[in-house]
DOPA-47784 format. One record per residue (C-alpha): residue in one letter; x, y, z. Coordinates in pm, whole numbers, plus 50000, padded with zeros to 5 digits. Layout:
% residues N
<aa: A | c1: X | c2: Y | c3: Z>
...
END
This chain:
% residues 81
<aa: X | c1: 79081 | c2: 80619 | c3: 05463>
<aa: X | c1: 79104 | c2: 80639 | c3: 05841>
<aa: X | c1: 78860 | c2: 80490 | c3: 06088>
<aa: X | c1: 78662 | c2: 80725 | c3: 06305>
<aa: X | c1: 78730 | c2: 80689 | c3: 06675>
<aa: X | c1: 78459 | c2: 80502 | c3: 06866>
<aa: X | c1: 78214 | c2: 80746 | c3: 07020>
<aa: X | c1: 78190 | c2: 80726 | c3: 07398>
<aa: X | c1: 77887 | c2: 80827 | c3: 07599>
<aa: X | c1: 77884 | c2: 81153 | c3: 07786>
<aa: X | c1: 77829 | c2: 81131 | c3: 08161>
<aa: X | c1: 77475 | c2: 81263 | c3: 08112>
<aa: X | c1: 77397 | c2: 80999 | c3: 07848>
<aa: X | c1: 77539 | c2: 80723 | c3: 08065>
<aa: X | c1: 77301 | c2: 80815 | c3: 08346>
<aa: X | c1: 76994 | c2: 80796 | c3: 08121>
<aa: X | c1: 76801 | c2: 80470 | c3: 08125>
<aa: X | c1: 76539 | c2: 80415 | c3: 07859>
<aa: X | c1: 76207 | c2: 80360 | c3: 08045>
<aa: X | c1: 76096 | c2: 80093 | c3: 07798>
<aa: X | c1: 76421 | c2: 79902 | c3: 07848>
<aa: X | c1: 76389 | c2: 79935 | c3: 08225>
<aa: X | c1: 76034 | c2: 79787 | c3: 08210>
<aa: X | c1: 76159 | c2: 79502 | c3: 07991>
<aa: X | c1: 76438 | c2: 79421 | c3: 08236>
<aa: X | c1: 76199 | c2: 79439 | c3: 08534>
<aa: X | c1: 75961 | c2: 79200 | c3: 08355>
<aa: X | c1: 76244 | c2: 78955 | c3: 08297>
<aa: X | c1: 76345 | c2: 78974 | c3: 08664>
<aa: X | c1: 75989 | c2: 78923 | c3: 08789>
<aa: X | c1: 75931 | c2: 78629 | c3: 08556>
<aa: X | c1: 76261 | c2: 78475 | c3: 08667>
<aa: X | c1: 76157 | c2: 78499 | c3: 09034>
<aa: X | c1: 75810 | c2: 78365 | c3: 08953>
<aa: X | c1: 75962 | c2: 78069 | c3: 08767>
<aa: X | c1: 76198 | c2: 78002 | c3: 09058>
<aa: X | c1: 75908 | c2: 77995 | c3: 09303>
<aa: X | c1: 75709 | c2: 77763 | c3: 09076>
<aa: X | c1: 76007 | c2: 77529 | c3: 09041>
<aa: X | c1: 76047 | c2: 77531 | c3: 09418>
<aa: X | c1: 75694 | c2: 77390 | c3: 09451>
<aa: X | c1: 75694 | c2: 77149 | c3: 09155>
<aa: X | c1: 75724 | c2: 76856 | c3: 09394>
<aa: X | c1: 75375 | c2: 76937 | c3: 09526>
<aa: X | c1: 75234 | c2: 76794 | c3: 09204>
<aa: X | c1: 75409 | c2: 76458 | c3: 09198>
<aa: X | c1: 75186 | c2: 76168 | c3: 09102>
<aa: X | c1: 75172 | c2: 76012 | c3: 09449>
<aa: X | c1: 75061 | c2: 76333 | c3: 09621>
<aa: X | c1: 74752 | c2: 76550 | c3: 09582>
<aa: X | c1: 74798 | c2: 76926 | c3: 09612>
<aa: X | c1: 74583 | c2: 77106 | c3: 09865>
<aa: X | c1: 74356 | c2: 77381 | c3: 09738>
<aa: X | c1: 74589 | c2: 77637 | c3: 09899>
<aa: X | c1: 74886 | c2: 77494 | c3: 09708>
<aa: X | c1: 74691 | c2: 77493 | c3: 09380>
<aa: X | c1: 74579 | c2: 77853 | c3: 09439>
<aa: X | c1: 74935 | c2: 77963 | c3: 09520>
<aa: X | c1: 75076 | c2: 77813 | c3: 09200>
<aa: X | c1: 74793 | c2: 77964 | c3: 08994>
<aa: X | c1: 74856 | c2: 78306 | c3: 09150>
<aa: X | c1: 75225 | c2: 78275 | c3: 09057>
<aa: X | c1: 75138 | c2: 78184 | c3: 08697>
<aa: X | c1: 74898 | c2: 78482 | c3: 08681>
<aa: X | c1: 75155 | c2: 78742 | c3: 08794>
<aa: X | c1: 75221 | c2: 78875 | c3: 08440>
<aa: X | c1: 74849 | c2: 78953 | c3: 08409>
<aa: X | c1: 74848 | c2: 79178 | c3: 08718>
<aa: X | c1: 74764 | c2: 79537 | c3: 08633>
<aa: X | c1: 75087 | c2: 79672 | c3: 08787>
<aa: X | c1: 75318 | c2: 79420 | c3: 08622>
<aa: X | c1: 75617 | c2: 79442 | c3: 08623>
<aa: X | c1: 75670 | c2: 79742 | c3: 08850>
<aa: X | c1: 75401 | c2: 79676 | c3: 09112>
<aa: X | c1: 75359 | c2: 79304 | c3: 09170>
<aa: X | c1: 75163 | c2: 79146 | c3: 09453>
<aa: X | c1: 75332 | c2: 78819 | c3: 09541>
<aa: X | c1: 75113 | c2: 78541 | c3: 09679>
<aa: X | c1: 75189 | c2: 78396 | c3: 10020>
<aa: X | c1: 75324 | c2: 78043 | c3: 10015>
<aa: X | c1: 75098 | c2: 77809 | c3: 10211>
END
């Protein structure tokens, strides 16, 4: 009994990207960037400092990014105060 050779993709198949997979990867990338921006501002919430309303609003807007109607392809990023 011989093993069948491993099938390789044709050039046409290699160029095809599953739209669902592309959306999943975009979502991961956007969430990664959102998490990075949140981590960058974590120090705003230390116990000996009170966040301004602008800082609170910015962090809330970052947390709400996955609920945007265009997520993950069309994201509106908040402006850091």
